[in-house]
Phi, psi and omega in degrees: 000126179246144177268135175263176181299322181289325178295319178295319180296321179293318179292320178296320180293322180293325179291319184279342182275357177294144181297135183285335183259043178291139182293137178282147179295140182287137176274149179293142183296334181269004183290140178276132180294152180294142180292151179293148179299133185277138176287158181281064180290330179296318178295320180296317179293322177295321177296322177295321179296315179294319179296321179294322177297313182294316180295322177295322179292314179292327180295339176293334183260327184207152176056046181304318185296327182268313188281332179298302178297327178295318178296321180295315181296316180295322179295317179294322177296317181293324176291324178292330179269011176058066178292155175275358179237066183292334178298317178291326178293316178294323177294319175297323177296316179293319179292324176296319176293322177296325176301317181291325177294316178300319179296318179296321178294318179298320181293318182285323183281310186264340186077015179219165180262014182242160178288145176224099184274342181279174182273000000 
C-alpha cells in the first residue's frame, strides 16, 4: 500500500482538525503524582571520583600541598553522593593521603616542600 499525496493531505487534515480543547482524562483522586525528573547526580559523583583519583596521582609528583587535600575532599564528596565508582573514590582518597605523607617526608628530609633530585 502506497500513500499518495492526497492520502497524506487527508490524514494530516484529519489530525489537525481534531478539537484542540479536548478534555483531558481525569486522574484518580488517590493516584500518586509522577516523580520529578532526577538530575544526573550519579554522573556528577562519578566525575568527582575520577577527578579525585587524577588529582591524587598528579599530586604525588607536584603540588602535594594543594592537590592532596583537594583529592581527599573530592573523594569524600563522591562517596557521600553514592558514586557508582567507589573504587576510584577510595583510590583518590588513598592517593590524597599519600600526597600528604610525601609532603611530610620532603619537609623532614630536605627541609623544603619541593622536590630536590640533585645531591
